[in-house]
C-alpha positions, -999 to 999 in steps of 0.1 A, spaced: 0 -2 -4 9 32 -11 4 57 22 -4 102 10 1 122 45 -14 154 44 -24 178 69 -27 215 73 -38 244 99 -65 268 97 -59 304 120 -91 322 126 -85 355 143 -110 382 154 -96 422 153 -131 431 155 -139 455 186 -169 428 204 -178 394 202 -183 375 163 -192 344 153 -177 327 128 -182 294 102 -157 278 92 -157 251 55 -135 232 43 -135 194 33 -112 165 36 -109 137 4 -138 110 3 -130 78 -17 -148 70 -49 -129 41 -54 -130 7 -33 -91 5 -32 -87 40 -22 -96 49 21 -95 81 33 -89 79 76 -94 111 93 -62 113 116 -73 147 125 -100 175 131 -108 196 158 -142 183 175 -153 211 190 -183 226 171 -175 197 146 -206 188 116 -196 164 94 -209 151 65 -191 120 54 -204 110 26 -188 136 11 -165 153 32 -174 186 42 -160 202 77 -181 230 93 -171 244 125 -194 273 140 -176 294 171 -174 323 184 -141 350 194 -133 372 215 -118 403 203 -81 395 196 -90 359 205 -71 330 177 -84 301 170 -63 272 152 -82 240 138 -55 208 132 -68 190 101 -47 158 90 -56 129 73 -41 97 50 -47 85 12 -41 47 15 -42 26 -20 -24 4 -42 11 17 -54 -2 16 -87 -25 33 -85 -24 74 -102 -38 95 -71 -47 136 -86 -61 161 -67 -43 157 -37 
């Protein structure tokens, strides 16, 4: 098996003078073929709505002035060594 490891960080900061509500939309890959397997390694669970069929992720949260929130996402894509993987 070949394994592709991917991860990234999303940082949101409130620069306004009052409390603000933020919504972050993202997506992790979803296998369309049985020969590919996607495994979420790290998804911040607090305030997460996840659509497992489409891979869509949505977080909604409030931030106080100057407050910062970091979301770290990581996943593996496993496939046959001969498989062509596009779009990672």
